N, CA, C, O and the ligand as a Tripos MOL2 file, in Angstrom:
@<TRIPOS>MOLECULE
protein
  321   319    81     0     0
PROTEIN
NO_CHARGES

@<TRIPOS>ATOM
      1 N          94.3570  115.3110  111.5540 N.3       1 MET1
      2 CA         95.6150  114.7930  111.8140 C.3       1 MET1
      3 C          96.0580  115.0930  113.2230 C.2       1 MET1
      4 O          95.7850  116.1570  113.7790 O.2       1 MET1
      5 N          96.7990  114.0540  113.8240 N.am      2 GLU2
      6 CA         97.2910  114.2730  115.1930 C.3       2 GLU2
      7 C          98.7450  113.4980  115.3280 C.2       2 GLU2
      8 O          99.0700  112.6520  114.4940 O.2       2 GLU2
      9 N          99.5070  113.8140  116.3260 N.am      3 TYR3
     10 CA        100.6510  113.2440  116.4730 C.3       3 TYR3
     11 C         100.6980  111.7460  116.8450 C.2       3 TYR3
     12 O         101.6620  111.0300  116.5700 O.2       3 TYR3
     13 N          99.5920  111.3220  117.4880 N.am      4 ASP4
     14 CA         99.4580  109.8920  117.7830 C.3       4 ASP4
     15 C          98.6150  109.2320  116.7450 C.2       4 ASP4
     16 O          97.3910  109.1610  116.8570 O.2       4 ASP4
     17 N          99.3090  108.7290  115.6920 N.am      5 ASN5
     18 CA         98.8380  108.2600  114.3810 C.3       5 ASN5
     19 C          99.5700  106.8800  114.0550 C.2       5 ASN5
     20 O         100.4900  106.8510  113.2380 O.2       5 ASN5
     21 N          99.1340  105.7490  114.7180 N.am      6 GLY6
     22 CA         99.6690  104.4570  114.4750 C.3       6 GLY6
     23 C         101.2270  104.5740  114.9340 C.2       6 GLY6
     24 O         101.5320  105.0210  116.0400 O.2       6 GLY6
     25 N         102.0880  104.1760  114.0740 N.am      7 HIS7
     26 CA        103.5770  104.1370  114.3360 C.3       7 HIS7
     27 C         104.1290  105.3530  113.7200 C.2       7 HIS7
     28 O         105.3530  105.4760  113.6880 O.2       7 HIS7
     29 N         103.3100  106.3370  113.1870 N.am      8 TRP8
     30 CA        103.8380  107.5510  112.6420 C.3       8 TRP8
     31 C         103.7240  108.6270  113.7280 C.2       8 TRP8
     32 O         102.7160  108.7230  114.4280 O.2       8 TRP8
     33 N         104.7750  109.4250  113.8470 N.am      9 GLY9
     34 CA        104.8580  110.4710  115.0710 C.3       9 GLY9
     35 C         105.1260  111.7690  114.4040 C.2       9 GLY9
     36 O         105.0220  111.9140  113.1860 O.2       9 GLY9
     37 N         105.4650  112.6910  115.2090 N.am     10 PRO10
     38 CA        105.6180  114.0940  114.8200 C.3      10 PRO10
     39 C         106.7390  114.1690  113.7600 C.2      10 PRO10
     40 O         106.6670  115.0290  112.8820 O.2      10 PRO10
     41 N         107.8030  113.2770  113.8100 N.am     11 SER11
     42 CA        108.8610  113.4490  112.6960 C.3      11 SER11
     43 C         108.2480  113.0130  111.3240 C.2      11 SER11
     44 O         108.8330  113.3150  110.2840 O.2      11 SER11
     45 N         107.0850  112.3130  111.3100 N.am     12 ASP12
     46 CA        106.5750  111.9010  110.0300 C.3      12 ASP12
     47 C         105.4680  112.5620  109.6450 C.2      12 ASP12
     48 O         104.9110  112.1580  108.6250 O.2      12 ASP12
     49 N         104.9360  113.6540  110.3290 N.am     13 ILE13
     50 CA        103.7190  114.3380  110.0390 C.3      13 ILE13
     51 C         103.7350  114.8300  108.5080 C.2      13 ILE13
     52 O         102.6840  114.8960  107.8720 O.2      13 ILE13
     53 N         104.8250  115.1290  108.0150 N.am     14 ASN14
     54 CA        104.8270  115.6530  106.5680 C.3      14 ASN14
     55 C         104.2540  114.4810  105.5770 C.2      14 ASN14
     56 O         103.4520  114.6820  104.6650 O.2      14 ASN14
     57 N         104.8270  113.2110  105.9380 N.am     15 GLU15
     58 CA        104.3290  111.9260  105.1130 C.3      15 GLU15
     59 C         102.7720  111.7410  105.2850 C.2      15 GLU15
     60 O         102.0380  111.5770  104.3100 O.2      15 GLU15
     61 N         102.3290  111.7770  106.5440 N.am     16 VAL16
     62 CA        100.9880  111.6290  106.8750 C.3      16 VAL16
     63 C         100.1220  112.6600  106.1060 C.2      16 VAL16
     64 O          99.1180  112.2960  105.4930 O.2      16 VAL16
     65 N         100.5090  113.8920  106.1460 N.am     17 PHE17
     66 CA         99.8130  115.0290  105.5390 C.3      17 PHE17
     67 C          99.6390  114.9230  104.1730 C.2      17 PHE17
     68 O          98.5790  115.2440  103.6360 O.2      17 PHE17
     69 N         100.8170  114.3990  103.4270 N.am     18 ALA18
     70 CA        100.9810  114.1900  102.1120 C.3      18 ALA18
     71 C          99.9880  113.0970  101.6340 C.2      18 ALA18
     72 O          99.3790  113.2070  100.5690 O.2      18 ALA18
     73 N          99.8580  112.0960  102.4210 N.am     19 GLN19
     74 CA         98.9660  110.9760  102.1300 C.3      19 GLN19
     75 C          97.5430  111.2960  102.2360 C.2      19 GLN19
     76 O          96.7880  110.9530  101.3270 O.2      19 GLN19
     77 N          97.0760  111.9700  103.3410 N.am     20 GLU20
     78 CA         95.8270  112.4240  103.5170 C.3      20 GLU20
     79 C          95.4030  113.4620  102.4130 C.2      20 GLU20
     80 O          94.2720  113.5130  101.9280 O.2      20 GLU20
     81 N          96.3400  114.1940  102.1130 N.am     21 SER21
     82 CA         95.9510  115.2750  101.0740 C.3      21 SER21
     83 C          95.6220  114.6950   99.7820 C.2      21 SER21
     84 O          94.7300  115.2090   99.1060 O.2      21 SER21
     85 N          96.3110  113.5860   99.3410 N.am     22 CYS22
     86 CA         95.9710  112.8400   98.2620 C.3      22 CYS22
     87 C          94.6330  112.2850   98.0480 C.2      22 CYS22
     88 O          94.0680  112.2260   96.9560 O.2      22 CYS22
     89 N          94.1260  111.8440   99.2760 N.am     23 HIS23
     90 CA         92.6460  111.4620   99.4370 C.3      23 HIS23
     91 C          91.6960  112.5380   99.0350 C.2      23 HIS23
     92 O          90.6400  112.2420   98.4750 O.2      23 HIS23
     93 N          92.0220  113.7750   99.2940 N.am     24 ILE24
     94 CA         91.2170  114.8350   98.8720 C.3      24 ILE24
     95 C          91.0030  114.7980   97.3630 C.2      24 ILE24
     96 O          89.9140  115.1340   96.8990 O.2      24 ILE24
     97 N          91.8990  114.4420   96.6660 N.am     25 PHE25
     98 CA         91.8060  114.5080   95.1780 C.3      25 PHE25
     99 C          91.5170  113.0080   94.5200 C.2      25 PHE25
    100 O          91.5910  112.8150   93.3060 O.2      25 PHE25
    101 N          91.2330  112.1420   95.3250 N.am     26 GLY26
    102 CA         90.7360  110.8580   94.9080 C.3      26 GLY26
    103 C          91.6950  109.6550   95.0640 C.2      26 GLY26
    104 O          91.3010  108.5340   94.7420 O.2      26 GLY26
    105 N          92.9390  109.8510   95.5460 N.am     27 ALA27
    106 CA         93.7930  108.7140   95.7340 C.3      27 ALA27
    107 C          93.3470  107.6740   96.7490 C.2      27 ALA27
    108 O          92.9960  108.0010   97.8820 O.2      27 ALA27
    109 N          93.3660  106.4820   96.3470 N.am     28 ALA28
    110 CA         92.9690  105.3830   97.2260 C.3      28 ALA28
    111 C          94.1250  104.6980   98.1140 C.2      28 ALA28
    112 O          95.2630  104.5790   97.6600 O.2      28 ALA28
    113 N          93.8020  104.2900   99.3000 N.am     29 ASP29
    114 CA         94.8150  103.5970  100.0940 C.3      29 ASP29
    115 C          95.3050  102.2920   99.3200 C.2      29 ASP29
    116 O          94.5570  101.6920   98.5480 O.2      29 ASP29
    117 N          96.6060  101.9000   99.5780 N.am     30 GLU30
    118 CA         97.0660  100.6820   98.9390 C.3      30 GLU30
    119 C          97.5010   99.7070  100.0580 C.2      30 GLU30
    120 O          98.1220   98.7010   99.7140 O.2      30 GLU30
    121 N          97.2390   99.9060  101.3230 N.am     31 TYR31
    122 CA         97.6590   98.9250  102.4220 C.3      31 TYR31
    123 C          96.4380   97.9260  102.5840 C.2      31 TYR31
    124 O          95.3900   98.0390  101.9480 O.2      31 TYR31
    125 N          96.7010   96.9450  103.5070 N.am     32 ALA32
    126 CA         95.7300   95.9610  103.7400 C.3      32 ALA32
    127 C          94.3920   96.3800  103.8390 C.2      32 ALA32
    128 O          94.1660   97.3730  104.5310 O.2      32 ALA32
    129 N          93.3910   95.7620  103.2310 N.am     33 GLY33
    130 CA         92.0160   96.1730  103.2210 C.3      33 GLY33
    131 C          91.6860   97.0750  102.0880 C.2      33 GLY33
    132 O          90.5300   97.4860  101.9850 O.2      33 GLY33
    133 N          92.6220   97.4310  101.2020 N.am     34 CYS34
    134 CA         92.3250   98.3120  100.0650 C.3      34 CYS34
    135 C          91.5790   97.6150   98.9770 C.2      34 CYS34
    136 O          91.4590   96.3910   98.9090 O.2      34 CYS34
    137 N          91.0840   98.4800   98.1280 N.am     35 SER35
    138 CA         90.1480   97.8470   97.0670 C.3      35 SER35
    139 C          90.9490   98.1650   95.6240 C.2      35 SER35
    140 O          91.6870   99.1400   95.4800 O.2      35 SER35
    141 N          90.6770   97.1810   94.5970 N.am     36 CYS36
    142 CA         91.3080   97.3720   93.3360 C.3      36 CYS36
    143 C          90.4580   98.3090   92.4810 C.2      36 CYS36
    144 O          90.8930   98.6220   91.3730 O.2      36 CYS36
    145 N          89.3030   98.7750   92.8910 N.am     37 ASP37
    146 CA         88.3770   99.4260   92.1140 C.3      37 ASP37
    147 C          89.0990  100.7670   91.6190 C.2      37 ASP37
    148 O          90.1230  101.2020   92.1460 O.2      37 ASP37
    149 N          88.4350  101.3710   90.5330 N.am     38 VAL38
    150 CA         88.8340  102.7010   90.1460 C.3      38 VAL38
    151 C          88.6960  103.7120   91.2030 C.2      38 VAL38
    152 O          87.8750  103.5540   92.1070 O.2      38 VAL38
    153 N          89.5090  104.8130   91.1320 N.am     39 SER39
    154 CA         89.3580  105.9410   92.0370 C.3      39 SER39
    155 C          89.7570  107.1590   91.3520 C.2      39 SER39
    156 O          90.4700  107.0800   90.3510 O.2      39 SER39
    157 N          89.3370  108.3400   91.8270 N.am     40 GLY40
    158 CA         89.7320  109.6630   91.3380 C.3      40 GLY40
    159 C          88.9050  110.1130   90.0800 C.2      40 GLY40
    160 O          88.1460  109.3410   89.4930 O.2      40 GLY40
    161 N          89.0940  111.3320   89.7350 N.am     41 TYR41
    162 CA         88.3090  111.9330   88.5760 C.3      41 TYR41
    163 C          88.6480  110.9970   87.3520 C.2      41 TYR41
    164 O          87.6720  110.6370   86.6940 O.2      41 TYR41
    165 N          89.7600  110.5980   86.9950 N.am     42 HIS42
    166 CA         90.1910  109.7870   85.8430 C.3      42 HIS42
    167 C          89.7930  108.3370   85.9370 C.2      42 HIS42
    168 O          89.9980  107.5820   84.9860 O.2      42 HIS42
    169 N          89.2020  107.9050   87.1090 N.am     43 ARG43
    170 CA         88.8180  106.5650   87.3480 C.3      43 ARG43
    171 C          89.9250  105.5020   87.0390 C.2      43 ARG43
    172 O          89.7710  104.5690   86.2510 O.2      43 ARG43
    173 N          91.0170  105.7500   87.7290 N.am     44 VAL44
    174 CA         92.2550  104.9220   87.6070 C.3      44 VAL44
    175 C          92.2070  103.7330   88.5380 C.2      44 VAL44
    176 O          92.1080  103.9160   89.7520 O.2      44 VAL44
    177 N          92.2710  102.5760   88.0390 N.am     45 PRO45
    178 CA         92.2800  101.2280   88.9440 C.3      45 PRO45
    179 C          93.4060  101.3000   89.8830 C.2      45 PRO45
    180 O          94.4670  101.8170   89.5330 O.2      45 PRO45
    181 N          93.2280  100.7870   91.1060 N.am     46 ASN46
    182 CA         94.1480  100.8790   92.2900 C.3      46 ASN46
    183 C          94.8550   99.4930   92.2020 C.2      46 ASN46
    184 O          94.6890   98.5840   93.0150 O.2      46 ASN46
    185 N          95.6830   99.4520   91.0850 N.am     47 LEU47
    186 CA         96.5680   98.3040   90.8050 C.3      47 LEU47
    187 C          97.7060   98.1110   91.6840 C.2      47 LEU47
    188 O          98.3060   97.0370   91.6360 O.2      47 LEU47
    189 N          98.0890   99.0670   92.5140 N.am     48 ASN48
    190 CA         99.2150   98.7710   93.5130 C.3      48 ASN48
    191 C          98.5770   98.5040   94.7990 C.2      48 ASN48
    192 O          99.2960   98.4810   95.7980 O.2      48 ASN48
    193 N          97.3420   98.3020   94.9050 N.am     49 CYS49
    194 CA         96.6780   97.9130   96.2100 C.3      49 CYS49
    195 C          97.5000   96.5040   96.6130 C.2      49 CYS49
    196 O          97.9910   95.7440   95.7780 O.2      49 CYS49
    197 N          97.5380   96.3480   97.8160 N.am     50 LYS50
    198 CA         98.2890   95.1480   98.3460 C.3      50 LYS50
    199 C          97.5510   93.9140   98.0750 C.2      50 LYS50
    200 O          98.2000   92.8790   97.9210 O.2      50 LYS50
    201 N          96.1330   93.8930   97.9890 N.am     51 THR51
    202 CA         95.2720   92.7610   97.5920 C.3      51 THR51
    203 C          95.2310   92.5610   96.0640 C.2      51 THR51
    204 O          94.6500   91.5940   95.5720 O.2      51 THR51
    205 N          95.8550   93.4860   95.3310 N.am     52 CYS52
    206 CA         95.7280   93.3230   93.8260 C.3      52 CYS52
    207 C          96.9060   92.8740   93.1440 C.2      52 CYS52
    208 O          96.7850   92.4490   91.9950 O.2      52 CYS52
    209 N          98.1170   92.9150   93.7410 N.am     53 THR53
    210 CA         99.3870   92.6170   93.1940 C.3      53 THR53
    211 C         100.3120   91.9020   94.1640 C.2      53 THR53
    212 O         100.1780   91.9610   95.3860 O.2      53 THR53
    213 N         101.1560   91.2990   93.6010 N.am     54 SER54
    214 CA        102.2020   90.4310   94.3890 C.3      54 SER54
    215 C         103.4390   91.1730   94.2270 C.2      54 SER54
    216 O         104.4460   90.7930   94.8260 O.2      54 SER54
    217 N         103.4640   92.3070   93.3920 N.am     55 ALA55
    218 CA        104.7820   93.0920   93.1360 C.3      55 ALA55
    219 C         104.4240   94.5800   93.4470 C.2      55 ALA55
    220 O         104.5710   95.4220   92.5600 O.2      55 ALA55
    221 N         103.9750   94.9160   94.6410 N.am     56 GLN56
    222 CA        103.5880   96.2170   95.0280 C.3      56 GLN56
    223 C         104.8370   97.0440   94.9840 C.2      56 GLN56
    224 O         105.8860   96.6140   95.4620 O.2      56 GLN56
    225 N         104.7430   98.2480   94.4080 N.am     57 VAL57
    226 CA        106.0000   99.2700   94.4990 C.3      57 VAL57
    227 C         105.8240  100.2280   95.5290 C.2      57 VAL57
    228 O         104.7080  100.5120   95.9650 O.2      57 VAL57
    229 N         106.9180  100.7580   95.9530 N.am     58 PRO58
    230 CA        106.9130  101.7710   97.0740 C.3      58 PRO58
    231 C         106.0380  102.8730   96.6630 C.2      58 PRO58
    232 O         106.1030  103.2660   95.4980 O.2      58 PRO58
    233 N         105.2200  103.4180   97.5030 N.am     59 CYS59
    234 CA        104.1990  104.4860   97.2070 C.3      59 CYS59
    235 C         103.6450  105.2550   98.3400 C.2      59 CYS59
    236 O         103.4970  104.6880   99.4230 O.2      59 CYS59
    237 N         103.3430  106.4280   98.1960 N.am     60 LEU60
    238 CA        102.7960  107.3100   99.3250 C.3      60 LEU60
    239 C         101.5560  106.7070   99.9700 C.2      60 LEU60
    240 O         101.3150  106.8190  101.1720 O.2      60 LEU60
    241 N         100.7550  106.0370   99.0690 N.am     61 MET61
    242 CA         99.3850  105.5820   99.4360 C.3      61 MET61
    243 C          99.5470  104.2690  100.1520 C.2      61 MET61
    244 O          98.5750  103.8570  100.7850 O.2      61 MET61
    245 N         100.6240  103.5790  100.1330 N.am     62 ASN62
    246 CA        100.8370  102.3150  100.9550 C.3      62 ASN62
    247 C         101.3460  102.5870  102.2990 C.2      62 ASN62
    248 O         100.6640  102.3720  103.3000 O.2      62 ASN62
    249 N         102.5820  103.0740  102.3380 N.am     63 ALA63
    250 CA        103.2430  103.2530  103.7370 C.3      63 ALA63
    251 C         103.8650  104.4890  103.8080 C.2      63 ALA63
    252 O         105.0010  104.6030  104.2680 O.2      63 ALA63
    253 N         103.1120  105.5790  103.3230 N.am     64 ASN64
    254 CA        103.5080  106.9430  103.4630 C.3      64 ASN64
    255 C         104.9920  107.2620  103.0010 C.2      64 ASN64
    256 O         105.6950  108.1740  103.4360 O.2      64 ASN64
    257 N         105.3770  106.1880  101.8870 N.am     65 THR65
    258 CA        106.6970  106.5550  101.3070 C.3      65 THR65
    259 C         106.6760  107.8320  100.3810 C.2      65 THR65
    260 O         105.7230  108.0800   99.6420 O.2      65 THR65
    261 N         107.7340  108.5760  100.4720 N.am     66 LEU66
    262 CA        107.5080  109.9510   99.6670 C.3      66 LEU66
    263 C         107.8650  109.7040   98.1700 C.2      66 LEU66
    264 O         108.7640  110.3190   97.5970 O.2      66 LEU66
    265 N         107.1190  108.7920   97.6100 N.am     67 SER67
    266 CA        107.0870  108.6700   96.1920 C.3      67 SER67
    267 C         105.7440  108.2040   95.8510 C.2      67 SER67
    268 O         105.0210  107.6130   96.6520 O.2      67 SER67
    269 N         105.4020  108.5040   94.5530 N.am     68 ARG68
    270 CA        104.0670  108.2180   93.9890 C.3      68 ARG68
    271 C         104.1140  107.1480   92.8840 C.2      68 ARG68
    272 O         104.9320  107.1700   91.9650 O.2      68 ARG68
    273 N         103.2680  106.3110   93.0360 N.am     69 CYS69
    274 CA        103.3050  105.1310   91.9190 C.3      69 CYS69
    275 C         102.4050  105.6410   90.7700 C.2      69 CYS69
    276 O         101.6490  106.5990   90.9340 O.2      69 CYS69
    277 N         102.4940  105.0680   89.7710 N.am     70 THR70
    278 CA        101.6720  105.3870   88.3920 C.3      70 THR70
    279 C         100.3040  105.5320   88.7200 C.2      70 THR70
    280 O          99.6510  106.4680   88.2590 O.2      70 THR70
    281 N          99.7390  104.5550   89.5940 N.am     71 TRP71
    282 CA         98.3010  104.5110   89.8170 C.3      71 TRP71
    283 C          97.8900  105.7500   90.7000 C.2      71 TRP71
    284 O          96.8930  106.3780   90.3450 O.2      71 TRP71
    285 N          98.5420  106.1280   91.7580 N.am     72 SER72
    286 CA         98.2520  107.1250   92.6020 C.3      72 SER72
    287 C          98.3360  108.5240   91.8590 C.2      72 SER72
    288 O          97.5680  109.4610   92.0780 O.2      72 SER72
    289 N          99.2560  108.5280   91.0550 N.am     73 LYS73
    290 CA         99.4320  109.8540   90.2760 C.3      73 LYS73
    291 C          98.1580  109.9040   89.2850 C.2      73 LYS73
    292 O          97.6520  111.0050   89.0720 O.2      73 LYS73
    293 N          97.7130  108.9450   88.7750 N.am     74 GLY74
    294 CA         96.6630  109.0640   87.9220 C.3      74 GLY74
    295 C          95.3400  109.4440   88.6560 C.2      74 GLY74
    296 O          94.5090  110.2380   88.2150 O.2      74 GLY74
    297 N          95.2620  108.7920   89.7960 N.am     75 GLN75
    298 CA         94.0470  109.1000   90.7650 C.3      75 GLN75
    299 C          93.9810  110.5010   91.0710 C.2      75 GLN75
    300 O          92.8770  111.0450   91.0870 O.2      75 GLN75
    301 N          95.0690  111.1790   91.3250 N.am     76 ILE76
    302 CA         95.0140  112.6570   91.7320 C.3      76 ILE76
    303 C          95.0160  113.4750   90.4970 C.2      76 ILE76
    304 O          95.0290  114.7000   90.6190 O.2      76 ILE76
    305 N          95.0050  112.9190   89.2890 N.am     77 GLY77
    306 CA         94.8120  113.7530   88.1100 C.3      77 GLY77
    307 C          96.1960  114.0000   87.2670 C.2      77 GLY77
    308 O          96.2750  114.7280   86.2770 O.2      77 GLY77
    309 N          97.2130  113.2940   87.8200 N.am     78 TRP78
    310 CA         98.4820  113.6080   87.2210 C.3      78 TRP78
    311 C          98.6810  112.4370   86.1820 C.2      78 TRP78
    312 O          99.2900  111.4040   86.4600 O.2      78 TRP78
    313 N          98.1190  112.6950   84.9900 N.am     79 ARG79
    314 CA         98.2100  111.8140   83.8720 C.3      79 ARG79
    315 C          99.1470  112.3400   82.8150 C.2      79 ARG79
    316 O          99.0680  113.5060   82.4270 O.2      79 ARG79
    317 N         100.0950  111.4270   82.3160 N.am     80 LEU80
    318 CA        101.1110  111.9500   81.2800 C.3      80 LEU80
    319 C         100.5370  111.3550   79.8610 C.2      80 LEU80
    320 O         101.1280  111.5910   78.8080 O.2      80 LEU80
    321 ZN         94.8610  106.7870  103.6000 Zn       81 ZN81
@<TRIPOS>BOND
     1     1     2 1
     2     2     3 1
     3     3     4 2
     4     3     5 am
     5     5     6 1
     6     6     7 1
     7     7     8 2
     8     7     9 am
     9     9    10 1
    10    10    11 1
    11    11    12 2
    12    11    13 am
    13    13    14 1
    14    14    15 1
    15    15    16 2
    16    15    17 am
    17    17    18 1
    18    18    19 1
    19    19    20 2
    20    19    21 am
    21    21    22 1
    22    22    23 1
    23    23    24 2
    24    23    25 am
    25    25    26 1
    26    26    27 1
    27    27    28 2
    28    27    29 am
    29    29    30 1
    30    30    31 1
    31    31    32 2
    32    31    33 am
    33    33    34 1
    34    34    35 1
    35    35    36 2
    36    35    37 am
    37    37    38 1
    38    38    39 1
    39    39    40 2
    40    39    41 am
    41    41    42 1
    42    42    43 1
    43    43    44 2
    44    43    45 am
    45    45    46 1
    46    46    47 1
    47    47    48 2
    48    47    49 am
    49    49    50 1
    50    50    51 1
    51    51    52 2
    52    51    53 am
    53    53    54 1
    54    54    55 1
    55    55    56 2
    56    55    57 am
    57    57    58 1
    58    58    59 1
    59    59    60 2
    60    59    61 am
    61    61    62 1
    62    62    63 1
    63    63    64 2
    64    63    65 am
    65    65    66 1
    66    66    67 1
    67    67    68 2
    68    67    69 am
    69    69    70 1
    70    70    71 1
    71    71    72 2
    72    71    73 am
    73    73    74 1
    74    74    75 1
    75    75    76 2
    76    75    77 am
    77    77    78 1
    78    78    79 1
    79    79    80 2
    80    79    81 am
    81    81    82 1
    82    82    83 1
    83    83    84 2
    84    83    85 am
    85    85    86 1
    86    86    87 1
    87    87    88 2
    88    87    89 am
    89    89    90 1
    90    90    91 1
    91    91    92 2
    92    91    93 am
    93    93    94 1
    94    94    95 1
    95    95    96 2
    96    95    97 am
    97    97    98 1
    98    98    99 1
    99    99   100 2
   100    99   101 am
   101   101   102 1
   102   102   103 1
   103   103   104 2
   104   103   105 am
   105   105   106 1
   106   106   107 1
   107   107   108 2
   108   107   109 am
   109   109   110 1
   110   110   111 1
   111   111   112 2
   112   111   113 am
   113   113   114 1
   114   114   115 1
   115   115   116 2
   116   115   117 am
   117   117   118 1
   118   118   119 1
   119   119   120 2
   120   119   121 am
   121   121   122 1
   122   122   123 1
   123   123   124 2
   124   123   125 am
   125   125   126 1
   126   126   127 1
   127   127   128 2
   128   127   129 am
   129   129   130 1
   130   130   131 1
   131   131   132 2
   132   131   133 am
   133   133   134 1
   134   134   135 1
   135   135   136 2
   136   135   137 am
   137   137   138 1
   138   138   139 1
   139   139   140 2
   140   139   141 am
   141   141   142 1
   142   142   143 1
   143   143   144 2
   144   143   145 am
   145   145   146 1
   146   146   147 1
   147   147   148 2
   148   147   149 am
   149   149   150 1
   150   150   151 1
   151   151   152 2
   152   151   153 am
   153   153   154 1
   154   154   155 1
   155   155   156 2
   156   155   157 am
   157   157   158 1
   158   158   159 1
   159   159   160 2
   160   159   161 am
   161   161   162 1
   162   162   163 1
   163   163   164 2
   164   163   165 am
   165   165   166 1
   166   166   167 1
   167   167   168 2
   168   167   169 am
   169   169   170 1
   170   170   171 1
   171   171   172 2
   172   171   173 am
   173   173   174 1
   174   174   175 1
   175   175   176 2
   176   175   177 am
   177   177   178 1
   178   178   179 1
   179   179   180 2
   180   179   181 am
   181   181   182 1
   182   182   183 1
   183   183   184 2
   184   183   185 am
   185   185   186 1
   186   186   187 1
   187   187   188 2
   188   187   189 am
   189   189   190 1
   190   190   191 1
   191   191   192 2
   192   191   193 am
   193   193   194 1
   194   194   195 1
   195   195   196 2
   196   195   197 am
   197   197   198 1
   198   198   199 1
   199   199   200 2
   200   199   201 am
   201   201   202 1
   202   202   203 1
   203   203   204 2
   204   203   205 am
   205   205   206 1
   206   206   207 1
   207   207   208 2
   208   207   209 am
   209   209   210 1
   210   210   211 1
   211   211   212 2
   212   211   213 am
   213   213   214 1
   214   214   215 1
   215   215   216 2
   216   215   217 am
   217   217   218 1
   218   218   219 1
   219   219   220 2
   220   219   221 am
   221   221   222 1
   222   222   223 1
   223   223   224 2
   224   223   225 am
   225   225   226 1
   226   226   227 1
   227   227   228 2
   228   227   229 am
   229   229   230 1
   230   230   231 1
   231   231   232 2
   232   231   233 am
   233   233   234 1
   234   234   235 1
   235   235   236 2
   236   235   237 am
   237   237   238 1
   238   238   239 1
   239   239   240 2
   240   239   241 am
   241   241   242 1
   242   242   243 1
   243   243   244 2
   244   243   245 am
   245   245   246 1
   246   246   247 1
   247   247   248 2
   248   247   249 am
   249   249   250 1
   250   250   251 1
   251   251   252 2
   252   251   253 am
   253   253   254 1
   254   254   255 1
   255   255   256 2
   256   255   257 am
   257   257   258 1
   258   258   259 1
   259   259   260 2
   260   259   261 am
   261   261   262 1
   262   262   263 1
   263   263   264 2
   264   263   265 am
   265   265   266 1
   266   266   267 1
   267   267   268 2
   268   267   269 am
   269   269   270 1
   270   270   271 1
   271   271   272 2
   272   271   273 am
   273   273   274 1
   274   274   275 1
   275   275   276 2
   276   275   277 am
   277   277   278 1
   278   278   279 1
   279   279   280 2
   280   279   281 am
   281   281   282 1
   282   282   283 1
   283   283   284 2
   284   283   285 am
   285   285   286 1
   286   286   287 1
   287   287   288 2
   288   287   289 am
   289   289   290 1
   290   290   291 1
   291   291   292 2
   292   291   293 am
   293   293   294 1
   294   294   295 1
   295   295   296 2
   296   295   297 am
   297   297   298 1
   298   298   299 1
   299   299   300 2
   300   299   301 am
   301   301   302 1
   302   302   303 1
   303   303   304 2
   304   303   305 am
   305   305   306 1
   306   306   307 1
   307   307   308 2
   308   307   309 am
   309   309   310 1
   310   310   311 1
   311   311   312 2
   312   311   313 am
   313   313   314 1
   314   314   315 1
   315   315   316 2
   316   315   317 am
   317   317   318 1
   318   318   319 1
   319   319   320 2
@<TRIPOS>SUBSTRUCTURE
     1 MET1         2 RESIDUE 1 A MET
     2 GLU2         6 RESIDUE 1 A GLU
     3 TYR3        10 RESIDUE 1 A TYR
     4 ASP4        14 RESIDUE 1 A ASP
     5 ASN5        18 RESIDUE 1 A ASN
     6 GLY6        22 RESIDUE 1 A GLY
     7 HIS7        26 RESIDUE 1 A HIS
     8 TRP8        30 RESIDUE 1 A TRP
     9 GLY9        34 RESIDUE 1 A GLY
    10 PRO10       38 RESIDUE 1 A PRO
    11 SER11       42 RESIDUE 1 A SER
    12 ASP12       46 RESIDUE 1 A ASP
    13 ILE13       50 RESIDUE 1 A ILE
    14 ASN14       54 RESIDUE 1 A ASN
    15 GLU15       58 RESIDUE 1 A GLU
    16 VAL16       62 RESIDUE 1 A VAL
    17 PHE17       66 RESIDUE 1 A PHE
    18 ALA18       70 RESIDUE 1 A ALA
    19 GLN19       74 RESIDUE 1 A GLN
    20 GLU20       78 RESIDUE 1 A GLU
    21 SER21       82 RESIDUE 1 A SER
    22 CYS22       86 RESIDUE 1 A CYS
    23 HIS23       90 RESIDUE 1 A HIS
    24 ILE24       94 RESIDUE 1 A ILE
    25 PHE25       98 RESIDUE 1 A PHE
    26 GLY26      102 RESIDUE 1 A GLY
    27 ALA27      106 RESIDUE 1 A ALA
    28 ALA28      110 RESIDUE 1 A ALA
    29 ASP29      114 RESIDUE 1 A ASP
    30 GLU30      118 RESIDUE 1 A GLU
    31 TYR31      122 RESIDUE 1 A TYR
    32 ALA32      126 RESIDUE 1 A ALA
    33 GLY33      130 RESIDUE 1 A GLY
    34 CYS34      134 RESIDUE 1 A CYS
    35 SER35      138 RESIDUE 1 A SER
    36 CYS36      142 RESIDUE 1 A CYS
    37 ASP37      146 RESIDUE 1 A ASP
    38 VAL38      150 RESIDUE 1 A VAL
    39 SER39      154 RESIDUE 1 A SER
    40 GLY40      158 RESIDUE 1 A GLY
    41 TYR41      162 RESIDUE 1 A TYR
    42 HIS42      166 RESIDUE 1 A HIS
    43 ARG43      170 RESIDUE 1 A ARG
    44 VAL44      174 RESIDUE 1 A VAL
    45 PRO45      178 RESIDUE 1 A PRO
    46 ASN46      182 RESIDUE 1 A ASN
    47 LEU47      186 RESIDUE 1 A LEU
    48 ASN48      190 RESIDUE 1 A ASN
    49 CYS49      194 RESIDUE 1 A CYS
    50 LYS50      198 RESIDUE 1 A LYS
    51 THR51      202 RESIDUE 1 A THR
    52 CYS52      206 RESIDUE 1 A CYS
    53 THR53      210 RESIDUE 1 A THR
    54 SER54      214 RESIDUE 1 A SER
    55 ALA55      218 RESIDUE 1 A ALA
    56 GLN56      222 RESIDUE 1 A GLN
    57 VAL57      226 RESIDUE 1 A VAL
    58 PRO58      230 RESIDUE 1 A PRO
    59 CYS59      234 RESIDUE 1 A CYS
    60 LEU60      238 RESIDUE 1 A LEU
    61 MET61      242 RESIDUE 1 A MET
    62 ASN62      246 RESIDUE 1 A ASN
    63 ALA63      250 RESIDUE 1 A ALA
    64 ASN64      254 RESIDUE 1 A ASN
    65 THR65      258 RESIDUE 1 A THR
    66 LEU66      262 RESIDUE 1 A LEU
    67 SER67      266 RESIDUE 1 A SER
    68 ARG68      270 RESIDUE 1 A ARG
    69 CYS69      274 RESIDUE 1 A CYS
    70 THR70      278 RESIDUE 1 A THR
    71 TRP71      282 RESIDUE 1 A TRP
    72 SER72      286 RESIDUE 1 A SER
    73 LYS73      290 RESIDUE 1 A LYS
    74 GLY74      294 RESIDUE 1 A GLY
    75 GLN75      298 RESIDUE 1 A GLN
    76 ILE76      302 RESIDUE 1 A ILE
    77 GLY77      306 RESIDUE 1 A GLY
    78 TRP78      310 RESIDUE 1 A TRP
    79 ARG79      314 RESIDUE 1 A ARG
    80 LEU80      318 RESIDUE 1 A LEU
    81 ZN81       321 GROUP 0 **** ****
C-alpha cells in the first residue's frame, strides 16, 4: 500500500486497506475487468461484479465504499 494509489490518497487509506485486506480472505474485485466466478473458501459467486450485473450495489470491493455486499461477505466467510 502507498499514498499514490490511483485517485485514492492519504485520506482514503483506510478504505484501501479494508479492500486489500478482504483479498487476503478471498474477496474478489467488482470493478471493470472483474470475474463472475466463485471466490473465497465458501466459493461464493461474484455476482456484484460490474460485468455480471446491471444493478451493482455499493460495495467495498467495487469502489472502496465502506459497506459490504452480500457476495463479498460470503467470500470472506461471513455467511448468515
Ligand atoms: Zn482489489
